[in-house]
N, C-alpha and C positions, 0 to 999 in steps of 0.2 A: 137741708141747710136752713138755719134760722134767718129771719129777716134782720135781727139785731142780736149781737152778743154783748152783754154787759160785763165788764171786768170789775169785780168787787161786789161781795155779797153782804154788805152792811145795810143799815137803814136806807141810805140813799139808793144804792143799787137795787135793793129789793123793791123800794117804792117806785122807782122808774119802771121796773119790770111789771109791777102790778098795773100801772097806768097804761103801758104799751099793750100788754096782753088784753086788757079790757077794751082796747080799740081794735082787736083782731090781729095784732102783730105777733108773729112767731118769735119767741124770745128764749135765749139761754143766758144763764149767769155762771161765770167761772169765779171761783173763790179759792184763794191759796190755802186756807185752813177750813175751819167750820164756819158756817154761815152766821154772821152777826156776832162773832166772838172776839172781835178786836175792840176798837174805840166805841162801837155801837153798844157793846155789852157793858163797858166800863163807865160810859157817860152817865151824868146825873139825870138826864131826861128833862132838863129845864127848858121851857119855851117862853122866852121873855116877850113882853107885850110890844106892840108896834102900831103905828098909824100910817097907812100908806098915803093918805091925803096930805099929811104934814111932814112926811119924810124928806130929808134934805140930802142924804147920801145914798149910794147904791146899796150899802149894807142895810140901812134903815128901811129902804123901799122893799128889799127882799124879805126882811124880818116882818114888816107890816103886812105884806101880801101873805106870807106863810101863816102868820097869826090869824088872819081872817079865814083862811082855808081849813085850818086844823079841826075845828069842831065837826063840820060835815064830813071831812075825810075820815076822822076817827070813828064816827058813827057808822059810815058805810063799811069800813073795814070790820068793825065788830059784828055787824049784821051778816056779812058774807062769811067771816071766819067762825062765827058762833062762839067768840070769846072776847073778853074785855082787853083793851089796850092800856087801861089805867089812866086815860086822859082825863084831866080835871083842871079847872081854873080855881086853884086854891089860894092864890096870892103868895107873896114872898117878902122876906125882910132882907135888907142889905144893911150891914152894920160894921162899926169899927170899935175897937177897944180904946181904953184911955191912952192919951198921947197922940191920937190921930184925929184931933178935932179939925173939921173943915175939909177933910179928904172927900167927903161925899157931896159937897156943894156943887161941883161941876157936873156930877152925874145927875143930880136933881134938876139942874138947869137944862141938861140935855133932854131928859124925859119931858119936861114942861115945853121945851121948844118943839118936841114931836107931838104935843097935845096928848100925852099918855098920862093917865091918872097916877099921881105919886103923892104920898102923904108923909110929911116930916113928923116924926114921933119923938116923944121923950122916952128915955130908957124905961120909965115906969109904964107908959102906955104900951110899949113894945112887949113888956113882960105880961101884960094882960092878954095879948095875942098868943104869946109863947112863954109860959111860966118858967121853962127850963133855961132861959137865956142867962148868960153870965152877968154877974153884978159889976163886971169891969166894962160893960158897954158904955160908950161915951156918946156916940152919934148913931142914928138909925133912921131909915126911911122904909115905907111900906109900899109895895106895888100890888094893889088889890087884884089886878087883872093878870098877874103872872100865872102861867099855866105849867103843867108838867105831864109827863107820860112815863109809864113804867116800861123801861127798855126791854126787859125779857119778855113781857107780855106783848108789846108791840111787835117784836121780832117774830114771836110765835104766830101772831095773827098775819103778818106779812108772808111768812113762809106758807101758812095754810092757804091764803088767797092765791099765792103763786101756784101752788099745787092744783087748786081748783081751776085756774085759768090756763093750765097746760104749760107753764114755764119749765124749761129743762134746767135742773139745778145740779151743777158740777162742783162739788166740794173737793178739796185737796188737789186743785188744779191751778197752780201758779202760772202766770204768763211770763215766759222767759225771752220773748222776742216776737218779731213780726215778719211775715212774708210780704214782700211788696213787688208790684209789677207796674211799670209806667207811672211811678209816683203814687200809686194807690195801694192801700193795704188789702191783701187778698186772703190772709189767714193769720191767726194767732199761733205762735209756737208754744207748746206746753210739754211737760215731761210725758204726757200721754198721747202726744201727736198733734197734728194740725187741726184747728177749728176754724171754719169759714162761715161768714155771714155777709149780708148785704151792707150792714153798717155795724160800727163798733162804738161803744160808749165806755169811757174809763171813769169809774167811780171807786177808785182804790184808796181813798182817804190819804193817809200819810205816805202810802206807797205809790201814789199816782205819779209823783215826780220821777221816781226810778223807772217806772213803766214807760213814761213818755220821753225820757231822756234819749232813748235810742232812736226816736223819731225826730229829734231836733226840736221838740216842743217844750219850751221852758215853762214850768209851773212852779210858782213860789210857794210850795206846800212843804211843811216839815212837822214832824211829830212834836207835841208839847205834853209834858207830864203834868198831871194835876192830882189833887187829892180829894177824896169824898169821905165824909163821915156819915 
């Protein structure tokens, strides 16, 4: 029996497993499909900048802390996995087309309030950074410290490190319920039988709400559709 079972094998679940296993914790991950093939695979891998010291909201504090940890964490993953994650601080542009003047002003103020570097650019200056930008651009700003990671590479590295650290990986294992005794969870119910551990961590992304509903734990998480070019 593992010390911890993690429900959900995306970037978050795999990352938690890597950290726990690195501290000597026996870990298993159950994933309803293939590891990392849901939102973690489809995401753009954008890592927006943050500043923990100037953050004013819980989200900004979490983002600022995460941003400060990423470089060393990516380097350690790459060293142990023997493969690149695609992590880089390449900067990014936020823009609007004609007819949307002023929409970015609040965002720029927010970045400055957080003491994050932001540069207001003319459309011409922006095209010097990215020549393929549309001629319809009206307003644009540049975040020099915006970072990114290549999701498929990161997932491969996480899976490799999980394997190196002895994490038990159970793909095709959806959680369909819980066994409880005296108000405590004793096992997960899956189509393949019961799975028990000392602790359980739900990292099911958009499915976390459905998983936790049966426990009477309300989680305001719902899937959102996006587009990537």
